[in-house]
N, C-alpha and C positions, 0 to 999 in steps of 0.2 A: 091846400099848394099840392100835395104829393095827389089826390085825387086829380087835379085838372090837369096836371101832367099827365096822367093815366086816361084820361079822354081823350085828349090831344095826341096820344101815340097810338091809340086806336083807331080812330077817327079820319087821322091825318097823320100817317104815318110816314109819307115824303117828306112834311112837313117837321117831322118829329125829326126826320134823320138828319134832314140839311140845319138845323138848331143845333142838334149836337156836334155837329159837325165845327159850324161856325166858332161854338164855346170851346171845342176841347183844341181846333188850330189857335183863338187867342192865347187858352193855356200855356200854350207852348210856344209860340211867341214874346208872351209877358213876362212868365215864370222865370226868376232868378234862375239861375245855375251855377254850381263851383267850378272852376277851369284853374288847375295848378299845375306843377314840372316836380315831377318825382323826385326825393332828396333822403328817400330814404334806403336807396337800394346801392349802395356803392357810392355816395355822396351828392353835392350839389354841383348841377352843371354851370350856376353862378359863381360860386367858389372858384373852381374850377380854370374857366375862364378868365380871370382875375388876377391869376398867380402867372406872374411873368415868363414864369417857364414856358407854359403853354401858349407861347405868342402867336408860334406858328401852326397851331393846328388846325387852323378851320382851311389855311390856304394848301395845307399837306393833304386834308379830307376832300378837299374838291378837283385834287389833282388827277386829269386825262378821264373824268366823268362826263358824259351827255348831258344834256341841257336840263334835262324832267329831274334827274339828279340834281344838278347844282339848284334847281328851283325849290325842291324837296331840302335841300339843309337850309340855304337860305330864309325860307319860312317858319323853318323847324327852332331855327335859330333866332329868330325875331321873336319868336314867342315866349324861348327860353330866356331872352332878356326880358321882357314885358310881364310875363305871368309870373306871381309869388310861389318859390317853395310849398311842399305838400305843405309843413309845419306851420305856413302862414296864408293858407287859402281862403276865400272869400268869395261871395258871391258877385257876380254879376249879371247885368241885364243880358237876355235875348237877344234883344234892337241893337246892343253896340255892337261895330263891326269886332270879325273876329282878327287879331293881330297877324298879319305878313299876307292877311286875305286867305280865301278858300284856295286847298288844293284841288284837282282835279276833280282825284276820289270822294274828296269831303261834299263837291255839291249835290242841288234838289236830283238834278239827272242822272248823276250816276248812283246815289244812294237807290233811285227805283228800279235803276238796272240791276244791283244787286240783290233787292229785296225781290224781284221777282223770277231772277235765276236763281234762287237757291229755296225758294218757297217748295218745290218738287224736293228738295234733300228734307225740308223740316218733314213733309208727310213721309217719307222714308225713314228716317231718324227718329222719331218724335220719343219711340219707347226707349231710346240710348241717350238722346243729347238734351239736355232740355233749352241749352243755347246753340246754334250754329258761329263761330265766330266766322267771318266772311274772308281773314285773314288763312283762314285753313281750307274753307269748303267753297270760298270763290278764284282767291290769288293763289291757292295754292304755295302759302308763304313766299311765290314772289315767281314758280313757274307758270304764271299766266303771260307774262313779259317775256318771256322769253320766245323765237323764233322755232321755229318745226326740226329744222336740224339738229337741235341744240335737244329738245325734247327726245326724241330720236336716238341722241347719242346715251340715255340713263336706260334704255329697254333692254332687259338680261342682265341689267347690275341689282345692286344691294342699295337696300336703302337704311341709312346709320339715323335713326332719329332720337335726338336727343335732347330730353324733356318732352317722354313722349307719354305722362298724362295718363290720361286714360284710350288714351288711341284712339283720337277724332283723326289726326295726321294718318297716323299710318292708314286709316280707313280711306281717309281723303287721296289720298297720296297711292292707293294700289290701281288705280286708273291708268297709269302712267308705264306699266309696264313691268315693277321691279320683277327682280327674280325672288327676293328675300327682304324681310324689314328686319332689323336689329332695330328693339325701342330701347333704349338705355332712361333708365327712369329709376331715381333715389328714394319717392314714397312706394311704401307699400302700401298705404291704400290706396295708391293710384295703379298700382299695379295689379290690386285684388280686384277692381273696378276695370281695366285691362280685359282680366279675363273674361269676365262678366261678359262685360259688353261684343268681345269676337265671338263669344259662345252661343251671343243671344244672334248676331249676323250671321252664325257658322260658317264662320271663316276656318278655316284650316289651320290649326295649331304647328300645321310644316310651313305653314307662310310665313311666319316671324318670330322670335325669341328676344324674349325680355331680357333685361341686364341689369341687377338692381344693383348700378354704383352710381357715385359722386366722379365726374368729369371734372378731372383736376389740369393742373399745369406740369406737374411733377408726379413720379411713383412714388416717393419717399414719405409721403403726409402721413401723420395719423391719419386713422378712421374720423369720419365727420360726424356729429351727434348733434341733432335738429330734433324741434317738436313736429309733426307726421299729421300735417293737417290735411294732408291729400288735396290742397287746391290749387288751383293753376296758379298763385300768386307764391306757392312754397318757393323760399330761395334763402340759402346758408347766409345769407348777408342780412337776412330778419326775420329774428324766431319770433311768434307772437303767439298769446296764447295760450288754453290750458288744453293740452293735446299728449298722443304718446309720444314719451322720448325715443329716436332710434337710433343705433350711431350704425354706420352703413363704408365699406372699402373706398377710397377714393385711387380711383388710375386716370393716365391720362388715355386721352383715343387711341396714341398710335400702340400702347402696349393692350388698349380691349381689342383695336383690328387685328391686334396680330394673334391675339387668344381665340381670338373665335376666325380669325382664318377669311374677314370678309372686304370684299372687292367694293369700293361704295360707288355707285354714280352718282348720287346725292348726298351730300351730309345735310340737314338739317339741323340747327341748332336756337332753342327758346329758351334758355334757361337763368332767368328773375337777375341778369347782372355779371353771370360769372361768364359769358361770349369772350373776353379777352383771354382769363386761363384756359377756357377749352381749346382754343388757337395758337397757343404758347405748345400744347400737348399731343396736338394733331399733326403738325408740319410733316411729319413721317408720313403720314399718309397720304395726304394731299399730293407732294411731291410723288409719291409711287403712283397713287392710281388716276389722280387731273379729277376730282369729281367736280359737279356743279356741289355750289355751296348755298345756303337761304340760312344767315346767319341774323336773329333778332341785336339789334345795336341800340336800342333806345332806353336801357333801363339807367341807366350811368353815363358820365362822361367817357370813360374808357373806355367802357363797350364803340361809343358814336366816335370819339375821335381817335383810339388807337387799332380800333381792329384791322378796319384796313389799310392803313398806312404799314400797319405790320405783315398781313398778308400779298399786300406787293411786293416789300422787298422778299418774301422768302418765295415764292410762286413766279415763275417764268410767263409770261404769256398770255396772262388771265384777265377778260373785262371783266369791270365792278358795272352794277347798277345798284342804285338808292333809290326805295318805293317805302310810300306809307300803305297798309294794306288795310287800313284802316277808314271808314267813312266817319266814326261821329269826333267830336270836337272836346264831348262834358269831361270833367273829372282832369285827369291826366291823360285821354285820349287827343291832344291838343299833341300829344311829342309821341303819343304811344307807337307801338306795333309798326316803325322801322324799319324795315330790314337791308341788308348787305345782301344783295346775289349777284353771283359770280361765275363763270363757266371759263374752261382751256377754251382758248382759242379755237384748237383744232375739233371744238364738237362745233362750231357750226358752220364750217365748211360741209 
């Protein structure tokens, strides 16, 4: 059989390629896949929503948002209610309609557009990153959706990159003209890789500063102890595996910004379930410098439902958007990469 296939491949290459395309396409359509809601990074969304105390959370979250933000929230909420939590995950058929329908970012047309756009960056960074996250290199943590005036507002100001990992955000966001990048990262393994990546790309040490600290809601906390996996999913809320255990100081962003004399034009935070703690310790910096905000709010219900209302009360005259920044729906991607994007109204003038 194998010899016959090789003969067809050699004599009729176009026919062979077409058959391979049909077979692979069929596999993609009919092979079952896993889909679930994360419940290991700060609690179950279902349990949270079933608590009478939280009965008004959905209304508070949607208040004042544009139509696309509200559509995103409605779709994600349908999926949260329909799909099982991570501990009860199960396989579903790819022919089964996705709960809530597809968001614009999840359509075949958009997937193709993202893929075409990232092709050049994949070649450029192929020796640096095995995978280019579309939320970083295509949507730029939500900056993709902002008007030109707001993007101009960022120029010659500092970038605070919280959850810097190995430098992908710092590298992707250089195009927006920041004066300096302050990368906050708790993993020593990630910091080591960050330095190697910057050196390989010949990015000057003067353009960035690494800050090894855990961002917290208060400054009086004991140092955090955790297993340093160096992975993108590293979180204080979930320690897994046999890795080197390290101890890292915890500080509020207000303290960090004061110590390093940072004047942020953008604060990006994707810290695996700790975003609500981050914003509670960053109000002073936000009020003083009025930066653009790009905050991941999808890891747990406290992020999704409480970060935006908290910021609305703390900050005057800010506009907020909520967008999904990934095209996938498999596993927990059905509700992943949901970002809260905020900017001061004066930036849009």
